[in-house]
CHARMM-style PDB file with segment names, atoms N, HN, CA, C and O in Angstrom:
ATOM      1  N   UNK     1       0.848  -1.175   0.000  1.00  0.00      PROA
ATOM      2  CA  UNK     1       0.000   0.000   0.000  1.00  0.00      PROA
ATOM      3  C   UNK     1       0.885   1.226   0.000  1.00  0.00      PROA
ATOM      4  O   UNK     1       1.881   1.282   0.721  1.00  0.00      PROA
ATOM      5  N   UNK     2       0.533   2.184  -0.788  1.00  0.00      PROA
ATOM      6  HN  UNK     2      -0.276   2.139  -1.374  1.00  0.00      PROA
ATOM      7  CA  UNK     2       1.232   3.465  -0.814  1.00  0.00      PROA
ATOM      8  C   UNK     2       0.209   4.541  -0.493  1.00  0.00      PROA
ATOM      9  O   UNK     2      -0.873   4.575  -1.079  1.00  0.00      PROA
ATOM     10  N   UNK     3       0.555   5.415   0.433  1.00  0.00      PROA
ATOM     11  HN  UNK     3       1.434   5.387   0.909  1.00  0.00      PROA
ATOM     12  CA  UNK     3      -0.354   6.504   0.797  1.00  0.00      PROA
ATOM     13  C   UNK     3       0.471   7.712   1.203  1.00  0.00      PROA
ATOM     14  O   UNK     3       1.586   7.573   1.705  1.00  0.00      PROA
ATOM     15  N   UNK     4      -0.076   8.884   0.986  1.00  0.00      PROA
ATOM     16  HN  UNK     4      -0.982   8.997   0.579  1.00  0.00      PROA
ATOM     17  CA  UNK     4       0.604  10.093   1.422  1.00  0.00      PROA
ATOM     18  C   UNK     4      -0.009  10.646   2.713  1.00  0.00      PROA
ATOM     19  O   UNK     4       0.199  11.806   3.068  1.00  0.00      PROA
ATOM     20  N   UNK     5      -0.756   9.804   3.394  1.00  0.00      PROA
ATOM     21  HN  UNK     5      -0.926   8.862   3.105  1.00  0.00      PROA
ATOM     22  CA  UNK     5      -1.394  10.183   4.653  1.00  0.00      PROA
ATOM     23  C   UNK     5      -0.969   9.174   5.721  1.00  0.00      PROA
ATOM     24  O   UNK     5      -1.342   8.003   5.655  1.00  0.00      PROA
ATOM     25  N   UNK     6      -0.194   9.627   6.699  1.00  0.00      PROA
ATOM     26  HN  UNK     6       0.109  10.578   6.752  1.00  0.00      PROA
ATOM     27  CA  UNK     6       0.290   8.752   7.751  1.00  0.00      PROA
ATOM     28  C   UNK     6      -0.822   8.082   8.531  1.00  0.00      PROA
ATOM     29  O   UNK     6      -0.661   6.956   9.001  1.00  0.00      PROA
ATOM     30  N   UNK     7      -1.950   8.762   8.675  1.00  0.00      PROA
ATOM     31  HN  UNK     7      -2.081   9.677   8.293  1.00  0.00      PROA
ATOM     32  CA  UNK     7      -3.081   8.178   9.405  1.00  0.00      PROA
ATOM     33  C   UNK     7      -3.653   6.972   8.671  1.00  0.00      PROA
ATOM     34  O   UNK     7      -4.101   6.015   9.302  1.00  0.00      PROA
ATOM     35  N   UNK     8      -3.640   7.014   7.342  1.00  0.00      PROA
ATOM     36  HN  UNK     8      -3.275   7.791   6.829  1.00  0.00      PROA
ATOM     37  CA  UNK     8      -4.111   5.861   6.562  1.00  0.00      PROA
ATOM     38  C   UNK     8      -3.155   4.688   6.738  1.00  0.00      PROA
ATOM     39  O   UNK     8      -3.596   3.548   6.876  1.00  0.00      PROA
ATOM     40  N   UNK     9      -1.861   4.953   6.734  1.00  0.00      PROA
ATOM     41  HN  UNK     9      -1.502   5.879   6.621  1.00  0.00      PROA
ATOM     42  CA  UNK     9      -0.883   3.887   6.958  1.00  0.00      PROA
ATOM     43  C   UNK     9      -0.990   3.327   8.371  1.00  0.00      PROA
ATOM     44  O   UNK     9      -0.877   2.117   8.571  1.00  0.00      PROA
ATOM     45  N   UNK    10      -1.207   4.198   9.348  1.00  0.00      PROA
ATOM     46  HN  UNK    10      -1.299   5.181   9.186  1.00  0.00      PROA
ATOM     47  CA  UNK    10      -1.390   3.761  10.734  1.00  0.00      PROA
ATOM     48  C   UNK    10      -2.604   2.835  10.843  1.00  0.00      PROA
ATOM     49  O   UNK    10      -2.529   1.776  11.467  1.00  0.00      PROA
ATOM     50  N   UNK    11      -3.710   3.237  10.240  1.00  0.00      PROA
ATOM     51  HN  UNK    11      -3.771   4.097   9.734  1.00  0.00      PROA
ATOM     52  CA  UNK    11      -4.926   2.418  10.298  1.00  0.00      PROA
ATOM     53  C   UNK    11      -4.698   1.063   9.632  1.00  0.00      PROA
ATOM     54  O   UNK    11      -5.163   0.041  10.138  1.00  0.00      PROA
ATOM     55  N   UNK    12      -3.993   1.043   8.510  1.00  0.00      PROA
ATOM     56  HN  UNK    12      -3.615   1.873   8.099  1.00  0.00      PROA
ATOM     57  CA  UNK    12      -3.721  -0.224   7.823  1.00  0.00      PROA
ATOM     58  C   UNK    12      -2.854  -1.129   8.690  1.00  0.00      PROA
ATOM     59  O   UNK    12      -3.117  -2.328   8.788  1.00  0.00      PROA
ATOM     60  N   UNK    13      -1.834  -0.575   9.314  1.00  0.00      PROA
ATOM     61  HN  UNK    13      -1.621   0.399   9.234  1.00  0.00      PROA
ATOM     62  CA  UNK    13      -0.962  -1.374  10.182  1.00  0.00      PROA
ATOM     63  C   UNK    13      -1.734  -1.907  11.386  1.00  0.00      PROA
ATOM     64  O   UNK    13      -1.541  -3.056  11.785  1.00  0.00      PROA
ATOM     65  N   UNK    14      -2.595  -1.095  11.961  1.00  0.00      PROA
ATOM     66  HN  UNK    14      -2.752  -0.162  11.638  1.00  0.00      PROA
ATOM     67  CA  UNK    14      -3.397  -1.534  13.104  1.00  0.00      PROA
ATOM     68  C   UNK    14      -4.353  -2.661  12.717  1.00  0.00      PROA
ATOM     69  O   UNK    14      -4.718  -3.477  13.563  1.00  0.00      PROA
ATOM     70  N   UNK    15      -4.757  -2.714  11.462  1.00  0.00      PROA
ATOM     71  HN  UNK    15      -4.461  -2.051  10.775  1.00  0.00      PROA
ATOM     72  CA  UNK    15      -5.651  -3.779  10.993  1.00  0.00      PROA
ATOM     73  C   UNK    15      -4.886  -5.027  10.562  1.00  0.00      PROA
ATOM     74  O   UNK    15      -5.474  -6.000  10.089  1.00  0.00      PROA
ATOM     75  N   UNK    16      -3.560  -4.982  10.733  1.00  0.00      PROA
ATOM     76  HN  UNK    16      -3.082  -4.191  11.117  1.00  0.00      PROA
ATOM     77  CA  UNK    16      -2.757  -6.148  10.413  1.00  0.00      PROA
ATOM     78  C   UNK    16      -2.444  -6.311   8.941  1.00  0.00      PROA
ATOM     79  O   UNK    16      -2.180  -7.423   8.484  1.00  0.00      PROA
ATOM     80  N   UNK    17      -2.470  -5.219   8.191  1.00  0.00      PROA
ATOM     81  HN  UNK    17      -2.685  -4.316   8.563  1.00  0.00      PROA
ATOM     82  CA  UNK    17      -2.253  -5.303   6.754  1.00  0.00      PROA
ATOM     83  C   UNK    17      -0.780  -5.217   6.357  1.00  0.00      PROA
ATOM     84  O   UNK    17      -0.460  -5.238   5.168  1.00  0.00      PROA
ATOM     85  N   UNK    18       0.112  -5.122   7.329  1.00  0.00      PROA
ATOM     86  HN  UNK    18      -0.148  -5.105   8.294  1.00  0.00      PROA
ATOM     87  CA  UNK    18       1.536  -5.096   6.997  1.00  0.00      PROA
ATOM     88  C   UNK    18       2.326  -4.208   7.937  1.00  0.00      PROA
ATOM     89  O   UNK    18       1.840  -3.781   8.985  1.00  0.00      PROA
ATOM     90  N   UNK    19       3.544  -3.945   7.535  1.00  0.00      PROA
ATOM     91  HN  UNK    19       3.938  -4.292   6.684  1.00  0.00      PROA
ATOM     92  CA  UNK    19       4.473  -3.119   8.306  1.00  0.00      PROA
ATOM     93  C   UNK    19       4.420  -1.704   7.748  1.00  0.00      PROA
ATOM     94  O   UNK    19       4.315  -1.514   6.536  1.00  0.00      PROA
ATOM     95  N   UNK    20       4.491  -0.717   8.627  1.00  0.00      PROA
ATOM     96  HN  UNK    20       4.575  -0.872   9.611  1.00  0.00      PROA
ATOM     97  CA  UNK    20       4.478   0.681   8.197  1.00  0.00      PROA
ATOM     98  C   UNK    20       5.621   1.433   8.858  1.00  0.00      PROA
ATOM     99  O   UNK    20       5.930   1.207  10.028  1.00  0.00      PROA
ATOM    100  N   UNK    21       6.244   2.325   8.107  1.00  0.00      PROA
ATOM    101  HN  UNK    21       5.994   2.508   7.157  1.00  0.00      PROA
ATOM    102  CA  UNK    21       7.238   3.228   8.683  1.00  0.00      PROA
ATOM    103  C   UNK    21       6.495   4.531   8.961  1.00  0.00      PROA
ATOM    104  O   UNK    21       6.093   5.251   8.047  1.00  0.00      PROA
ATOM    105  N   UNK    22       6.324   4.811  10.262  1.00  0.00      PROA
ATOM    106  HN  UNK    22       6.649   4.226  11.005  1.00  0.00      PROA
ATOM    107  CA  UNK    22       5.521   5.954  10.679  1.00  0.00      PROA
ATOM    108  C   UNK    22       6.331   6.878  11.575  1.00  0.00      PROA
ATOM    109  O   UNK    22       7.266   6.436  12.242  1.00  0.00      PROA
ATOM    110  N   UNK    23       5.975   8.159  11.594  1.00  0.00      PROA
ATOM    111  HN  UNK    23       5.215   8.518  11.052  1.00  0.00      PROA
ATOM    112  CA  UNK    23       6.616   9.066  12.547  1.00  0.00      PROA
ATOM    113  C   UNK    23       6.284   8.642  13.980  1.00  0.00      PROA
ATOM    114  O   UNK    23       5.168   8.211  14.270  1.00  0.00      PROA
ATOM    115  N   UNK    24       7.254   8.771  14.854  1.00  0.00      PROA
ATOM    116  HN  UNK    24       8.161   9.121  14.618  1.00  0.00      PROA
ATOM    117  CA  UNK    24       7.066   8.412  16.264  1.00  0.00      PROA
ATOM    118  C   UNK    24       5.853   9.115  16.861  1.00  0.00      PROA
ATOM    119  O   UNK    24       5.070   8.498  17.583  1.00  0.00      PROA
ATOM    120  N   UNK    25       5.698  10.385  16.568  1.00  0.00      PROA
ATOM    121  HN  UNK    25       6.334  10.886  15.982  1.00  0.00      PROA
ATOM    122  CA  UNK    25       4.594  11.151  17.147  1.00  0.00      PROA
ATOM    123  C   UNK    25       3.238  10.579  16.714  1.00  0.00      PROA
ATOM    124  O   UNK    25       2.263  10.698  17.455  1.00  0.00      PROA
ATOM    125  N   UNK    26       3.159   9.972  15.547  1.00  0.00      PROA
ATOM    126  HN  UNK    26       3.952   9.876  14.944  1.00  0.00      PROA
ATOM    127  CA  UNK    26       1.909   9.402  15.064  1.00  0.00      PROA
ATOM    128  C   UNK    26       1.649   8.009  15.634  1.00  0.00      PROA
ATOM    129  O   UNK    26       0.502   7.651  15.899  1.00  0.00      PROA
ATOM    130  N   UNK    27       2.701   7.228  15.822  1.00  0.00      PROA
ATOM    131  HN  UNK    27       3.633   7.519  15.606  1.00  0.00      PROA
ATOM    132  CA  UNK    27       2.543   5.833  16.243  1.00  0.00      PROA
ATOM    133  C   UNK    27       2.668   5.620  17.746  1.00  0.00      PROA
ATOM    134  O   UNK    27       2.361   4.532  18.234  1.00  0.00      PROA
ATOM    135  N   UNK    28       3.104   6.615  18.481  1.00  0.00      PROA
ATOM    136  HN  UNK    28       3.353   7.498  18.085  1.00  0.00      PROA
ATOM    137  CA  UNK    28       3.414   6.459  19.907  1.00  0.00      PROA
ATOM    138  C   UNK    28       2.277   5.844  20.712  1.00  0.00      PROA
ATOM    139  O   UNK    28       2.505   4.890  21.456  1.00  0.00      PROA
ATOM    140  N   UNK    29       1.064   6.361  20.585  1.00  0.00      PROA
ATOM    141  HN  UNK    29       0.879   7.136  19.981  1.00  0.00      PROA
ATOM    142  CA  UNK    29      -0.064   5.831  21.367  1.00  0.00      PROA
ATOM    143  C   UNK    29      -0.353   4.370  21.025  1.00  0.00      PROA
ATOM    144  O   UNK    29      -0.630   3.568  21.917  1.00  0.00      PROA
ATOM    145  N   UNK    30      -0.290   4.024  19.752  1.00  0.00      PROA
ATOM    146  HN  UNK    30      -0.065   4.676  19.028  1.00  0.00      PROA
ATOM    147  CA  UNK    30      -0.557   2.641  19.342  1.00  0.00      PROA
ATOM    148  C   UNK    30       0.516   1.689  19.856  1.00  0.00      PROA
ATOM    149  O   UNK    30       0.221   0.545  20.202  1.00  0.00      PROA
ATOM    150  N   UNK    31       1.749   2.155  19.906  1.00  0.00      PROA
ATOM    151  HN  UNK    31       1.989   3.084  19.625  1.00  0.00      PROA
ATOM    152  CA  UNK    31       2.828   1.333  20.448  1.00  0.00      PROA
ATOM    153  C   UNK    31       2.658   1.176  21.958  1.00  0.00      PROA
ATOM    154  O   UNK    31       2.787   0.077  22.497  1.00  0.00      PROA
ATOM    155  N   UNK    32       2.369   2.288  22.629  1.00  0.00      PROA
ATOM    156  HN  UNK    32       2.265   3.180  22.191  1.00  0.00      PROA
ATOM    157  CA  UNK    32       2.208   2.256  24.093  1.00  0.00      PROA
ATOM    158  C   UNK    32       1.061   1.360  24.541  1.00  0.00      PROA
ATOM    159  O   UNK    32       1.135   0.741  25.603  1.00  0.00      PROA
ATOM    160  N   UNK    33      -0.002   1.287  23.736  1.00  0.00      PROA
ATOM    161  HN  UNK    33      -0.062   1.790  22.874  1.00  0.00      PROA
ATOM    162  CA  UNK    33      -1.166   0.474  24.107  1.00  0.00      PROA
ATOM    163  C   UNK    33      -1.090  -0.952  23.566  1.00  0.00      PROA
ATOM    164  O   UNK    33      -1.972  -1.766  23.839  1.00  0.00      PROA
ATOM    165  N   UNK    34      -0.045  -1.256  22.801  1.00  0.00      PROA
ATOM    166  HN  UNK    34       0.671  -0.595  22.579  1.00  0.00      PROA
ATOM    167  CA  UNK    34       0.128  -2.604  22.298  1.00  0.00      PROA
ATOM    168  C   UNK    34      -0.590  -2.904  21.000  1.00  0.00      PROA
ATOM    169  O   UNK    34      -0.552  -4.043  20.534  1.00  0.00      PROA
ATOM    170  N   UNK    35      -1.243  -1.925  20.400  1.00  0.00      PROA
ATOM    171  HN  UNK    35      -1.274  -1.000  20.778  1.00  0.00      PROA
ATOM    172  CA  UNK    35      -1.908  -2.152  19.112  1.00  0.00      PROA
ATOM    173  C   UNK    35      -0.890  -2.344  17.998  1.00  0.00      PROA
ATOM    174  O   UNK    35      -1.168  -3.014  17.003  1.00  0.00      PROA
ATOM    175  N   UNK    36       0.305  -1.748  18.169  1.00  0.00      PROA
ATOM    176  HN  UNK    36       0.531  -1.204  18.977  1.00  0.00      PROA
ATOM    177  CA  UNK    36       1.405  -1.934  17.230  1.00  0.00      PROA
ATOM    178  C   UNK    36       2.653  -2.328  18.012  1.00  0.00      PROA
ATOM    179  O   UNK    36       2.791  -1.990  19.188  1.00  0.00      PROA
ATOM    180  N   UNK    37       3.550  -3.036  17.361  1.00  0.00      PROA
ATOM    181  HN  UNK    37       3.438  -3.311  16.406  1.00  0.00      PROA
ATOM    182  CA  UNK    37       4.843  -3.344  17.966  1.00  0.00      PROA
ATOM    183  C   UNK    37       5.948  -2.899  17.011  1.00  0.00      PROA
ATOM    184  O   UNK    37       5.779  -2.907  15.791  1.00  0.00      PROA
ATOM    185  N   UNK    38       7.065  -2.516  17.584  1.00  0.00      PROA
ATOM    186  HN  UNK    38       7.202  -2.510  18.575  1.00  0.00      PROA
ATOM    187  CA  UNK    38       8.222  -2.145  16.766  1.00  0.00      PROA
ATOM    188  C   UNK    38       8.862  -3.418  16.242  1.00  0.00      PROA
ATOM    189  O   UNK    38       9.128  -4.345  17.007  1.00  0.00      PROA
ATOM    190  N   UNK    39       9.107  -3.465  14.952  1.00  0.00      PROA
ATOM    191  HN  UNK    39       8.891  -2.712  14.331  1.00  0.00      PROA
ATOM    192  CA  UNK    39       9.759  -4.646  14.386  1.00  0.00      PROA
ATOM    193  C   UNK    39      11.193  -4.350  13.949  1.00  0.00      PROA
ATOM    194  O   UNK    39      12.000  -5.274  13.853  1.00  0.00      PROA
ATOM    195  N   UNK    40      11.521  -3.121  13.691  1.00  0.00      PROA
ATOM    196  HN  UNK    40      10.865  -2.371  13.770  1.00  0.00      PROA
ATOM    197  CA  UNK    40      12.878  -2.724  13.312  1.00  0.00      PROA
ATOM    198  C   UNK    40      13.257  -1.476  14.123  1.00  0.00      PROA
ATOM    199  O   UNK    40      13.299  -0.373  13.579  1.00  0.00      PROA
ATOM    200  N   UNK    41      13.532  -1.650  15.415  1.00  0.00      PROA
ATOM    201  HN  UNK    41      13.498  -2.547  15.857  1.00  0.00      PROA
ATOM    202  CA  UNK    41      13.718  -0.482  16.289  1.00  0.00      PROA
ATOM    203  C   UNK    41      14.931   0.380  15.943  1.00  0.00      PROA
ATOM    204  O   UNK    41      14.966   1.552  16.317  1.00  0.00      PROA
ATOM    205  N   UNK    42      15.906  -0.153  15.253  1.00  0.00      PROA
ATOM    206  HN  UNK    42      15.878  -1.105  14.949  1.00  0.00      PROA
ATOM    207  CA  UNK    42      17.099   0.636  14.929  1.00  0.00      PROA
ATOM    208  C   UNK    42      17.049   1.228  13.527  1.00  0.00      PROA
ATOM    209  O   UNK    42      18.045   1.772  13.050  1.00  0.00      PROA
ATOM    210  N   UNK    43      15.910   1.130  12.866  1.00  0.00      PROA
ATOM    211  HN  UNK    43      15.100   0.689  13.253  1.00  0.00      PROA
ATOM    212  CA  UNK    43      15.743   1.686  11.529  1.00  0.00      PROA
ATOM    213  C   UNK    43      14.994   3.005  11.642  1.00  0.00      PROA
ATOM    214  O   UNK    43      13.971   3.099  12.320  1.00  0.00      PROA
ATOM    215  N   UNK    44      15.517   4.015  10.971  1.00  0.00      PROA
ATOM    216  HN  UNK    44      16.348   3.938  10.420  1.00  0.00      PROA
ATOM    217  CA  UNK    44      14.907   5.347  11.042  1.00  0.00      PROA
ATOM    218  C   UNK    44      14.646   5.865   9.632  1.00  0.00      PROA
ATOM    219  O   UNK    44      15.419   5.613   8.709  1.00  0.00      PROA
ATOM    220  N   UNK    45      13.567   6.578   9.488  1.00  0.00      PROA
ATOM    221  HN  UNK    45      12.938   6.783  10.238  1.00  0.00      PROA
ATOM    222  CA  UNK    45      13.238   7.185   8.201  1.00  0.00      PROA
ATOM    223  C   UNK    45      14.035   8.456   7.999  1.00  0.00      PROA
ATOM    224  O   UNK    45      14.906   8.795   8.800  1.00  0.00      PROA
ATOM    225  N   UNK    46      13.731   9.145   6.934  1.00  0.00      PROA
ATOM    226  HN  UNK    46      13.024   8.870   6.284  1.00  0.00      PROA
ATOM    227  CA  UNK    46      14.453  10.377   6.652  1.00  0.00      PROA
ATOM    228  C   UNK    46      14.180  11.445   7.718  1.00  0.00      PROA
ATOM    229  O   UNK    46      13.070  11.552   8.237  1.00  0.00      PROA
ATOM    230  N   UNK    47      15.189  12.212   8.023  1.00  0.00      PROA
ATOM    231  HN  UNK    47      16.092  12.125   7.600  1.00  0.00      PROA
ATOM    232  CA  UNK    47      15.042  13.310   8.990  1.00  0.00      PROA
ATOM    233  C   UNK    47      14.541  14.527   8.235  1.00  0.00      PROA
ATOM    234  O   UNK    47      15.073  14.889   7.186  1.00  0.00      PROA
ATOM    235  N   UNK    48      13.533  15.137   8.771  1.00  0.00      PROA
ATOM    236  HN  UNK    48      13.101  14.843   9.623  1.00  0.00      PROA
ATOM    237  CA  UNK    48      12.993  16.349   8.154  1.00  0.00      PROA
ATOM    238  C   UNK    48      13.163  17.505   9.127  1.00  0.00      PROA
ATOM    239  O   UNK    48      12.990  17.357  10.337  1.00  0.00      PROA
ATOM    240  N   UNK    49      13.495  18.622   8.586  1.00  0.00      PROA
ATOM    241  HN  UNK    49      13.636  18.743   7.603  1.00  0.00      PROA
ATOM    242  CA  UNK    49      13.703  19.813   9.406  1.00  0.00      PROA
ATOM    243  C   UNK    49      12.380  20.542   9.587  1.00  0.00      PROA
ATOM    244  O   UNK    49      11.579  20.640   8.658  1.00  0.00      PROA
ATOM    245  N   UNK    50      12.164  21.045  10.777  1.00  0.00      PROA
ATOM    246  HN  UNK    50      12.814  20.966  11.532  1.00  0.00      PROA
ATOM    247  CA  UNK    50      10.966  21.822  11.074  1.00  0.00      PROA
ATOM    248  C   UNK    50      11.408  23.143  11.659  1.00  0.00      PROA
ATOM    249  O   UNK    50      12.205  23.181  12.597  1.00  0.00      PROA
ATOM    250  N   UNK    51      10.899  24.210  11.114  1.00  0.00      PROA
ATOM    251  HN  UNK    51      10.251  24.179  10.353  1.00  0.00      PROA
ATOM    252  CA  UNK    51      11.225  25.543  11.624  1.00  0.00      PROA
ATOM    253  C   UNK    51       9.941  26.236  12.050  1.00  0.00      PROA
ATOM    254  O   UNK    51       8.919  26.166  11.368  1.00  0.00      PROA
ATOM    255  N   UNK    52      10.017  26.892  13.171  1.00  0.00      PROA
ATOM    256  HN  UNK    52      10.848  26.949  13.725  1.00  0.00      PROA
ATOM    257  CA  UNK    52       8.901  27.701  13.658  1.00  0.00      PROA
ATOM    258  C   UNK    52       9.312  29.160  13.566  1.00  0.00      PROA
ATOM    259  O   UNK    52      10.275  29.580  14.208  1.00  0.00      PROA
ATOM    260  N   UNK    53       8.600  29.918  12.786  1.00  0.00      PROA
ATOM    261  HN  UNK    53       7.818  29.577  12.264  1.00  0.00      PROA
ATOM    262  CA  UNK    53       8.890  31.341  12.629  1.00  0.00      PROA
ATOM    263  C   UNK    53       7.760  32.126  13.268  1.00  0.00      PROA
ATOM    264  O   UNK    53       6.585  31.861  13.018  1.00  0.00      PROA
ATOM    265  N   UNK    54       8.128  33.095  14.097  1.00  0.00      PROA
ATOM    266  HN  UNK    54       9.083  33.311  14.301  1.00  0.00      PROA
ATOM    267  CA  UNK    54       7.108  33.884  14.777  1.00  0.00      PROA
ATOM    268  C   UNK    54       7.694  35.231  15.164  1.00  0.00      PROA
ATOM    269  O   UNK    54       8.910  35.426  15.131  1.00  0.00      PROA
ATOM    270  N   UNK    55       6.827  36.150  15.526  1.00  0.00      PROA
ATOM    271  HN  UNK    55       5.840  35.992  15.553  1.00  0.00      PROA
ATOM    272  CA  UNK    55       7.243  37.497  15.935  1.00  0.00      PROA
ATOM    273  C   UNK    55       8.034  37.426  17.240  1.00  0.00      PROA
ATOM    274  O   UNK    55       7.989  36.418  17.945  1.00  0.00      PROA
ATOM    275  N   UNK    56       8.741  38.474  17.548  1.00  0.00      PROA
ATOM    276  HN  UNK    56       8.778  39.293  16.974  1.00  0.00      PROA
ATOM    277  CA  UNK    56       9.553  38.491  18.771  1.00  0.00      PROA
ATOM    278  C   UNK    56       8.725  38.207  20.013  1.00  0.00      PROA
ATOM    279  O   UNK    56       9.174  37.486  20.904  1.00  0.00      PROA
ATOM    280  N   UNK    57       7.541  38.753  20.082  1.00  0.00      PROA
ATOM    281  HN  UNK    57       7.176  39.339  19.358  1.00  0.00      PROA
ATOM    282  CA  UNK    57       6.663  38.491  21.231  1.00  0.00      PROA
ATOM    283  C   UNK    57       5.445  37.728  20.720  1.00  0.00      PROA
ATOM    284  O   UNK    57       4.477  38.342  20.272  1.00  0.00      PROA
ATOM    285  N   UNK    58       5.479  36.396  20.781  1.00  0.00      PROA
ATOM    286  HN  UNK    58       6.265  35.897  21.145  1.00  0.00      PROA
ATOM    287  CA  UNK    58       4.413  35.609  20.158  1.00  0.00      PROA
ATOM    288  C   UNK    58       3.059  35.655  20.874  1.00  0.00      PROA
ATOM    289  O   UNK    58       2.056  35.248  20.288  1.00  0.00      PROA
ATOM    290  N   UNK    59       3.000  36.124  22.084  1.00  0.00      PROA
ATOM    291  HN  UNK    59       3.815  36.454  22.560  1.00  0.00      PROA
ATOM    292  CA  UNK    59       1.739  36.109  22.816  1.00  0.00      PROA
ATOM    293  C   UNK    59       1.526  34.763  23.500  1.00  0.00      PROA
ATOM    294  O   UNK    59       2.209  33.786  23.191  1.00  0.00      PROA
ATOM    295  N   UNK    60       0.585  34.720  24.422  1.00  0.00      PROA
ATOM    296  HN  UNK    60       0.031  35.514  24.673  1.00  0.00      PROA
ATOM    297  CA  UNK    60       0.378  33.512  25.242  1.00  0.00      PROA
ATOM    298  C   UNK    60      -0.096  32.305  24.438  1.00  0.00      PROA
ATOM    299  O   UNK    60       0.419  31.202  24.621  1.00  0.00      PROA
ATOM    300  N   UNK    61      -1.065  32.500  23.556  1.00  0.00      PROA
ATOM    301  HN  UNK    61      -1.483  33.396  23.407  1.00  0.00      PROA
ATOM    302  CA  UNK    61      -1.613  31.356  22.813  1.00  0.00      PROA
ATOM    303  C   UNK    61      -0.585  30.764  21.853  1.00  0.00      PROA
ATOM    304  O   UNK    61      -0.438  29.545  21.772  1.00  0.00      PROA
ATOM    305  N   UNK    62       0.117  31.617  21.137  1.00  0.00      PROA
ATOM    306  HN  UNK    62      -0.003  32.607  21.203  1.00  0.00      PROA
ATOM    307  CA  UNK    62       1.129  31.113  20.214  1.00  0.00      PROA
ATOM    308  C   UNK    62       2.287  30.484  20.980  1.00  0.00      PROA
ATOM    309  O   UNK    62       2.831  29.468  20.546  1.00  0.00      PROA
ATOM    310  N   UNK    63       2.674  31.075  22.118  1.00  0.00      PROA
ATOM    311  HN  UNK    63       2.232  31.900  22.471  1.00  0.00      PROA
ATOM    312  CA  UNK    63       3.746  30.509  22.937  1.00  0.00      PROA
ATOM    313  C   UNK    63       3.351  29.112  23.426  1.00  0.00      PROA
ATOM    314  O   UNK    63       4.182  28.204  23.459  1.00  0.00      PROA
ATOM    315  N   UNK    64       2.077  28.944  23.806  1.00  0.00      PROA
ATOM    316  HN  UNK    64       1.403  29.682  23.780  1.00  0.00      PROA
ATOM    317  CA  UNK    64       1.597  27.635  24.252  1.00  0.00      PROA
ATOM    318  C   UNK    64       1.669  26.621  23.108  1.00  0.00      PROA
ATOM    319  O   UNK    64       2.044  25.469  23.325  1.00  0.00      PROA
ATOM    320  N   UNK    65       1.312  27.041  21.894  1.00  0.00      PROA
ATOM    321  HN  UNK    65       1.008  27.977  21.717  1.00  0.00      PROA
ATOM    322  CA  UNK    65       1.402  26.151  20.736  1.00  0.00      PROA
ATOM    323  C   UNK    65       2.851  25.770  20.449  1.00  0.00      PROA
ATOM    324  O   UNK    65       3.147  24.603  20.194  1.00  0.00      PROA
ATOM    325  N   UNK    66       3.741  26.735  20.490  1.00  0.00      PROA
ATOM    326  HN  UNK    66       3.501  27.684  20.698  1.00  0.00      PROA
ATOM    327  CA  UNK    66       5.165  26.468  20.267  1.00  0.00      PROA
ATOM    328  C   UNK    66       5.690  25.486  21.306  1.00  0.00      PROA
ATOM    329  O   UNK    66       6.387  24.532  20.963  1.00  0.00      PROA
ATOM    330  N   UNK    67       5.362  25.713  22.567  1.00  0.00      PROA
ATOM    331  HN  UNK    67       4.796  26.488  22.846  1.00  0.00      PROA
ATOM    332  CA  UNK    67       5.812  24.808  23.634  1.00  0.00      PROA
ATOM    333  C   UNK    67       5.271  23.397  23.435  1.00  0.00      PROA
ATOM    334  O   UNK    67       5.980  22.421  23.676  1.00  0.00      PROA
ATOM    335  N   UNK    68       4.015  23.284  22.994  1.00  0.00      PROA
ATOM    336  HN  UNK    68       3.438  24.078  22.799  1.00  0.00      PROA
ATOM    337  CA  UNK    68       3.422  21.966  22.750  1.00  0.00      PROA
ATOM    338  C   UNK    68       4.147  21.253  21.615  1.00  0.00      PROA
ATOM    339  O   UNK    68       4.485  20.076  21.738  1.00  0.00      PROA
ATOM    340  N   UNK    69       4.386  21.952  20.516  1.00  0.00      PROA
ATOM    341  HN  UNK    69       4.112  22.909  20.416  1.00  0.00      PROA
ATOM    342  CA  UNK    69       5.081  21.337  19.376  1.00  0.00      PROA
ATOM    343  C   UNK    69       6.467  20.862  19.779  1.00  0.00      PROA
ATOM    344  O   UNK    69       6.866  19.744  19.452  1.00  0.00      PROA
ATOM    345  N   UNK    70       7.191  21.697  20.477  1.00  0.00      PROA
ATOM    346  HN  UNK    70       6.867  22.606  20.742  1.00  0.00      PROA
ATOM    347  CA  UNK    70       8.549  21.331  20.906  1.00  0.00      PROA
ATOM    348  C   UNK    70       8.518  20.131  21.848  1.00  0.00      PROA
ATOM    349  O   UNK    70       9.384  19.260  21.763  1.00  0.00      PROA
ATOM    350  N   UNK    71       7.533  20.072  22.743  1.00  0.00      PROA
ATOM    351  HN  UNK    71       6.829  20.779  22.812  1.00  0.00      PROA
ATOM    352  CA  UNK    71       7.473  18.958  23.700  1.00  0.00      PROA
ATOM    353  C   UNK    71       7.037  17.648  23.018  1.00  0.00      PROA
ATOM    354  O   UNK    71       7.372  16.564  23.494  1.00  0.00      PROA
ATOM    355  N   UNK    72       6.298  17.746  21.913  1.00  0.00      PROA
ATOM    356  HN  UNK    72       6.027  18.628  21.526  1.00  0.00      PROA
ATOM    357  CA  UNK    72       5.784  16.548  21.241  1.00  0.00      PROA
ATOM    358  C   UNK    72       6.804  15.917  20.305  1.00  0.00      PROA
ATOM    359  O   UNK    72       6.669  14.749  19.940  1.00  0.00      PROA
ATOM    360  N   UNK    73       7.813  16.668  19.916  1.00  0.00      PROA
ATOM    361  HN  UNK    73       7.923  17.617  20.212  1.00  0.00      PROA
ATOM    362  CA  UNK    73       8.790  16.148  18.962  1.00  0.00      PROA
ATOM    363  C   UNK    73      10.033  15.647  19.659  1.00  0.00      PROA
ATOM    364  O   UNK    73      10.520  16.275  20.599  1.00  0.00      PROA
ATOM    365  N   UNK    74      10.554  14.515  19.203  1.00  0.00      PROA
ATOM    366  HN  UNK    74      10.159  14.005  18.439  1.00  0.00      PROA
ATOM    367  CA  UNK    74      11.818  14.041  19.775  1.00  0.00      PROA
ATOM    368  C   UNK    74      12.963  14.927  19.298  1.00  0.00      PROA
ATOM    369  O   UNK    74      13.149  15.151  18.102  1.00  0.00      PROA
ATOM    370  N   UNK    75      13.707  15.412  20.250  1.00  0.00      PROA
ATOM    371  HN  UNK    75      13.556  15.230  21.222  1.00  0.00      PROA
ATOM    372  CA  UNK    75      14.826  16.326  19.898  1.00  0.00      PROA
ATOM    373  C   UNK    75      16.129  15.682  20.300  1.00  0.00      PROA
ATOM    374  OT1 UNK    75      17.194  16.266  20.100  1.00  0.00      PROA
TER     375      UNK     75
END
């Protein structure tokens, strides 16, 4: 199966349709609950860069979003 939507690949893997290479942030809950298991723990996909651009004073709501994104991503 080829898909450009990680959620579709996650759903297929959860239904037992094969192995999927998924971002950690997308698969974490399924792994933690046992719906998925890691089969190649030392294999990693391509690294993608993420940049957050914002004004000098982002405000409370934007600062909360930035903090959430940073905490959700493995650094």
